[in-house]
N, C-alpha and C positions, 0 to 999 in steps of 0.2 A: 158174447164174451169179448172183452177188449184184448187185442193183440198188441204187444209192445215190440216194436221193431227198432233194431239198432244196426248201424252200418258204418263202414269206414271208406274213405277215399284218401288220396294223397294229393295235396295242393303243392304246386311248384313253388319252391322257396322264394324265388325272385318275383312271384306274382301274389304273394300272401297279402300284402297291403291292398292291392287292387281287388283281390277276392273279397276281403272284408268290406271294402268300400261298396262293392256291388250289392251287398246285402244290407246296406244302410240307407234307405230301405229297399226291400224287394218291391217290384211293381205291384200295384193293387190288383191288376189282372192275374198275375201269377199267384198271388196270395189267395185270390178267390178260387183258382183252379185247384190248389192244394186242399182247400177246405171242401170244395165240391167233390174231390176224390175220396173224402172221408178221413183224411189225416188230420189229427189234432195233437195238441201238446208237442208240437214239432220244434226241435232245437238242433242247432249245429254248434259244435265246439271245435276250435282249431288249436292244435299244439304247434306253435310257430317253429319250435326247435326241430321238429321232425317232419313237419308238413302234414301230419296226420289230422284228418278231418273226421270227427266222430259225429254221427247224426242219430237222432232218436225221435220217434213219433209213436203215437197210439192210433189205432183204427179198429173198427169192428170187423173188417174184412181186408186183410193185407193184399191178397191176390186181386180183389176187385179194385182197390185203390191203385195198385201198380198198373193194372190194365187200363184204367181210366186215364192215368197220366201218360201211359205209353201211346194212347190214341189221341191225345190232346195236341192240337196244333200250337196252342199257347205254351204248353210245357216243352214241346219239341223246339220251339224257337228259343225259349229260355235256356234249355240245355245246350243248344248249339252255341249260344253266346258264352256259356260257362265252360264248355269242354276244354278250351285252351288253358284254363287254369289248373287242370289236373295232370298229374304225371301217371304214366303206366295205365292209361285208360283205354279200354277196348269197348267202344260203344257210347251210348248216351249215359251221362253221369248217374241219373236216377236208376237206369236199368242195369248198369255195370258195377254199382257199388258192392263192396264185399259185405254180405250179411254176417252178423255176429250171433252166436248162440247165447241165449240168456242162461246164466248159471245160478243166479241168486236174485230174489226179489223179496224185500223186507216184508211187505204187506202179506204176500202169499205165505211166507214162513210163519209170520205171527199168527195168521189165521189157522194154519195147520197146527201150530203149537197149542193154540187155544182149544182146538177141537180134540187134540190128543190128550191135553192136560185134563179135560173133563171126563175122558174115558178111563175106566179102571186099568191100572197097570198090573198085569199078572206077574211081572218079574219081581215085585216087592212082596216078601212074605208078610202075612198078617200076624 
């Protein structure tokens, strides 16, 4: 089963341009580590007005992906380079990001609606 993971961090306003530049592109070595950890469909979005960074990725095992990157010297070096860009950060960015709770997913609800639509509805009188 695919886990969808979303998180936020806060980028320092005065470093937003440099933060964006550091991701254009990310080193091939770090990209390979992210993929090796099992993360895919990974995106980052930045609200420059507030400094809010929103991240999203999918993985088959979120805990294993997190553990892999936590133990990776390549990820540790990247996160050490990136840490100064973040405000209110306690720890490595990947490890200290604020996780978000998923409250809606269109495909899941469409699938649920499709399965319940084919089931008889006892509340409608015949």
